[in-house]
C-alpha positions as a Python dict, from the first residue, in 0.01 Angstrom:
ca = {
    (1, 'X'): (0, 0, 0),
    (2, 'X'): (109, 359, -52),
    (3, 'X'): (156, 639, 196),
    (4, 'X'): (-167, 829, 137),
    (5, 'X'): (-398, 684, 402),
    (6, 'X'): (-384, 837, 747),
    (7, 'X'): (-432, 649, 1075),
    (8, 'X'): (-812, 674, 1033),
    (9, 'X'): (-797, 522, 684),
    (10, 'X'): (-878, 855, 518),
    (11, 'X'): (-701, 963, 200),
    (12, 'X'): (-447, 1241, 257),
    (13, 'X'): (-236, 1357, -35),
    (14, 'X'): (134, 1345, 37),
    (15, 'X'): (201, 1567, -266),
    (16, 'X'): (-60, 1826, -164),
    (17, 'X'): (-91, 1798, 217),
    (18, 'X'): (-285, 2125, 230),
    (19, 'X'): (-584, 1950, 68),
    (20, 'X'): (-858, 1835, 302),
    (21, 'X'): (-875, 1463, 375),
    (22, 'X'): (-1049, 1252, 111),
    (23, 'X'): (-978, 1512, -160),
    (24, 'X'): (-778, 1425, -471),
    (25, 'X'): (-635, 1686, -706),
    (26, 'X'): (-655, 1631, -1083),
    (27, 'X'): (-459, 1834, -1337),
    (28, 'X'): (-580, 1911, -1687),
    (29, 'X'): (-213, 1881, -1789),
    (30, 'X'): (-211, 1508, -1702),
    (31, 'X'): (-351, 1287, -1985),
    (32, 'X'): (-474, 1024, -1739),
    (33, 'X'): (-645, 1288, -1525),
    (34, 'X'): (-816, 1428, -1836),
    (35, 'X'): (-977, 1089, -1893),
    (36, 'X'): (-1113, 1095, -1537),
    (37, 'X'): (-1233, 1453, -1580),
    (38, 'X'): (-1416, 1362, -1901),
    (39, 'X'): (-1584, 1068, -1728),
    (40, 'X'): (-1690, 1291, -1439),
    (41, 'X'): (-1822, 1553, -1680),
    (42, 'X'): (-2034, 1295, -1862),
    (43, 'X'): (-2185, 1173, -1536),
    (44, 'X'): (-2258, 1504, -1363),
    (45, 'X'): (-2606, 1651, -1376),
    (46, 'X'): (-2464, 2005, -1368),
    (47, 'X'): (-2473, 2102, -1736),
    (48, 'X'): (-2267, 2417, -1686),
    (49, 'X'): (-1993, 2225, -1507),
    (50, 'X'): (-2001, 1958, -1775),
    (51, 'X'): (-1959, 2212, -2054),
    (52, 'X'): (-1676, 2392, -1878),
    (53, 'X'): (-1485, 2074, -1795),
    (54, 'X'): (-1515, 1934, -2146),
    (55, 'X'): (-1412, 2264, -2304),
    (56, 'X'): (-1103, 2287, -2087),
    (57, 'X'): (-1008, 1924, -2153),
    (58, 'X'): (-1034, 1996, -2526),
    (59, 'X'): (-790, 2287, -2484),
    (60, 'X'): (-522, 2035, -2380),
    (61, 'X'): (-584, 1774, -2648),
}
């Protein structure tokens, strides 16, 4: 196992320790993260968020 679970079993980023527990940062610059962002955008019911996410992903492709 990695080093990202604290003593309570919660996710805590070692790269971004300032993030709250159980938060995970995704970068539009990362091709793998873009795939996750696209999937999230397709599943969200927030149409504005969907449009914005997909537009920004497209900017990097």
